[in-house]
N, C-alpha and C positions, 0 to 999 in steps of 0.2 A: 404600517409596522416599522420596527426599528431594525436598520441592518448597517454593517460596516461599509463605509464608502472610502475609497482610496482616492486622494488628491495629491499629486506630487509625491507619491510614496508614503504620505501621512495617512494614518487610519483614524476615522471618527465615526461615531454612532450618529446617524441620521435617520430622519423620517422618510420613507420611501413606499410606493404604492404596494398594496398587498398583491401577491400574485393570485391569478385565477387559473383553474385547472383546464387546460386543453383537452381535446377527446383523447383517452387514453393515458391521461395523467391523473395524480392524486395531489393535494396540498397536505404537506405535513406541518404541524405545529413543533417547532424545533426545540429539543430539550439540551441537546449537545451537538456540536460540529468538531470534527477532526481537523486538526491543523498539520498540513503537509508542506514539504519543500516547494511543491508546485505553488502553493499560495504565496510563498515568498518571492518566488521568480515572477510570477504575475504582478505582484505588488510593484515590482522593480521594472516592470514593462517588458520582461523577457519571455513571457509564456501566455500569450492571450488565449481567451477562452475560443473554442470552437464557435463556427458561424452559427447564430441562432440561441447560443447558450447564455445565461445570465452572466453579466460582468461582475457580480458580486463574487468575492472569494468564497472558496469553500467546496470541497469535493466528496464530502460524507457528512450525513447527519443521523441522528437518532431523534425520535418524538413519536407523536400520535397524529393519525390521520384526522384532517379536519373537514376535508371536501373531495368528492370524487367527480372526475369528469365523465363524459358520456363515453361508453364503449369499455367502462372499467369493470370487471368482474373479480371475485374472490377476495376483495378487500371492502371494509366497512369503516364507517367513521368511528373514531375511538381506538381503533388497532394501534397497538405499540409496535413500532417497526424501526428499521434502519434502512439507509439508501445510499446508493452510489449515485453521485451527481457529476454533470459537466460544469457545474458552477452553481453559486447562489447559497451555500451552506451558512455563511456568516450572517445570519438573519432570523428574524423571529418565526418566519414561514418560508417554505420553498415549495415549488411544484416541479414534480418529477414524472418521468415515465413510469408506469405501474409495473413494468417489467424489471425496473432497477430497485424496487422495493423488496425488502427482505423481512421476515418476521424475526423478532427478537428471539435468540436462542434461549430456550429453557435454562434458568439458572443465571442468566446474565442480567445486570441491573439496566435500565434504560439509558443512563448516562453512559456507562462501559460501552454498550453497544455500538456508541459512535466511533469507537476504535476499530471496529471490525470492517466495514465495506471495503475501502480502499485496499488495506493491507490483505484481506483474505481474497479478493477478486485477483489482485495482483500476483500474489503467491501461486494460488490455485492455477490460474490460466498459464502463468510462465513456467513454474517449476514442474507442474504435471501435465497440462494440456500442450504445451510447446516443446519442453525438454524431456518429457516423458520419464522423468525420474522413477526408478523402480526399487522394489525391496532389496535392501542389501547394497545398494549403490552409495556412492559418497558424494555428498552435496556440500560445496563450498559457498559460503554466505559472506559477502563483503559487507560490513556495516551490521554485524550481528547483534548489536544491541539497539538497533533502531527498531522502530515499529513493524516494518516489513521483516527485519532480521528476526526479532523475537518470535514473530508468528510463523515465519518459514522453518525456524528450528524446531518449534513445536510440532508443526504440522508434518514435517519431513520425519521426525523421529517417531511421531505417532504412526506413520505409514511404513515403518519398518526399515528407513534409510539410515545412515550414518551421517553425522554432520559435523563440519569444520566451520569456524567463525573466525573473522578478522575484527579486532577492535583495539581501542587505543588505551585502555586501563585495565588494570588487574580486576578491579571492581566490577567492570562491565564483563570481563571474560567469566568471572565467578557467576553473574547472573545468567550468562549465556549457557553455562554448565548447567544451571539449575533446570534451564528449559530443554535440555536434551543434547547439547553439543558436546563433543568428545574430543575435538582437536581443537584447542584454543591457542590462537596466534595473534600476539601484539604486533600490529603492523608498524609501530615506531620502531621497533628493533629487530624484528624477525623477518626473514625471507619466506614469504608464504608459498612461494612456486617451490622451493626446495623442500619445505615441510611437506607439501602435498606430495612431490616426487618421492619422498622418504616413505610415504604412507601408501604408495601404489598409484597415485594420481586421482585427480577428481573427476568424477563421471559427469557431474553438472556443475557450473558455477552461476549463481546468481550475482550479477555485478551492477552496482549503482554508481562506479567510478567511470568507466568509460576509458579514453585513450591512455591516460596514465598507467592503466593496469593491463593494457591489451597484450603486450608482449609476455608479460609474466603469467597472465591468466593461460595464454596458449601453451606455455611451458608447464603450468600446473595441471592441466588436462590429461587424463589418461588416453589411451587409444580409444576412437569412437566416442570421445567426450563431447559435451555440448556447453557452449558458452552462451548465455542469455544476458544481453546488455539491456537494462531498463533505465539508466541514468547516466549523466555526463558531468558529474562532480568533479571528474578530473579531465576534463577537456573533450574535444570533439575530434581531434584529428591526431591519427597515429599510423604507423607503419605495421602492416600486418605480414608476419613471417610465414609466407605462403609454402615454403618447402615442409616446415614443421606441421603446418595445417594438412597438407596433402599425405605427409608420410604418416601422421597419426589418424587421418581420416576424421577430421574434426569438423565440427558445425558451429557456425558463429551466427547468432540471431538477434535481432534487435526489435523490442516491441514498444507500443504505448497503450494505455487504456483509455485516456481522457477523451481523444478525438475519434475514437470507434463510433460507429452508428449504433443506434439502439437494436437494429433488427439485421438479420442476414448473417451468413456465416462469419463466426468470429466477432458478432456484435455483442453489446453489452447485454442484451437479454440472454444470449447463449452463455456467456461468461458468468452472469448472476445465478443462473440455474444450475450450471455445472458446480460452481462454488458451493451453493447451499447443499447439493446433493454429498458433495465430497466432505465438506469442513464442518457444517452444522452438526452432524451426528457425533463428531469428535468432541466439539465444544460441549455439546449436551451430556456427554459421557464423562467430561472433566479432563479430557486428555489434551485439549486445546483451551487456552483461556485469553480474553483480551488483557494486553499489558498496557496500564495507564500510568504515565510518569507522573503527571501533574495536570491539574485543570484551572483554567482561569476564567473569570467572567467574560462575556462577549466583548464589553467595552474595554477590556484590558488585551484586546487582540495584538496590538503592538508588543506586548510584554511576552505574549506567548511566542510570537515570532521571535524575539530576542533569545528566549529559552531555548527554543529549538535550535536557533543558529550557534548557540553556545557549544553545542555538540555534548552536553552533559545529561540530556534526557536518555533514559532507558525505556522504550516503548514510547507509546503515544502521547502526544500533548492535545489535551481538549479544550474548547470553549463551552461554557454552560450558558444557557439563557434562562434568566429568573423569570 
């Protein structure tokens, strides 16, 4: 099969062996693959895959099942699916544990389905299962126009929460408003912590920035607020204002998805099942939709990375397999 191979940060299409399904796995003929910042980090040598995972880039795909391993039930060859991966998505075929495979929601085309697994599982597990966002609460999303941001905005709005977002252009903020955001913050000129304080404080913050925003995030939270850090785009080390943390009874949490085991408490099988139960009915009801900014052919993976790195994308960037 054809797959993208990384050599000294250069990407090229090469012939590699076809995957075979181990017990409990299925093989998917890939139609489309999501492009994530984790792929760019791995390409640069800064985010190695978990032990035993494919060295090929790619954390999510959509396609059709072409082979079943032993002990797999509930799936059949030819089923149209999308899947959460630990790696291997930038290829014509990928093997994945059956518990990480999801049916394509009704009303979603097969290419667009590749935009769902990573963002849906990330948002569902972090915003709801970890931070316990409730109806009527205020969620602040940093990077509101990103794949995660556009999905989180829609899901939180559909679940009855209020949404604030940060983004860097008015065009991006306007799109965020369309998806349900009501407090729109241009982080290049506005003090998001002050704006949130003026609005009573955020109950939950979903943060992709990390160290750079830690102090301001703490200031922006309301009493009993919860900060969930899922990225480090703004660095890894910062001082935590513990006095404010204690006075406001705040919780600061950090999570990852890729390195979780398949099974066990908090494992990917549990995350995928909870995500489908929570999010898929809202997608099928038209209240949440995959947001695709642009698609690139698999051979143009480097251009897709450049586009994502540019910061111009609104929603997901995808690779398509001809």
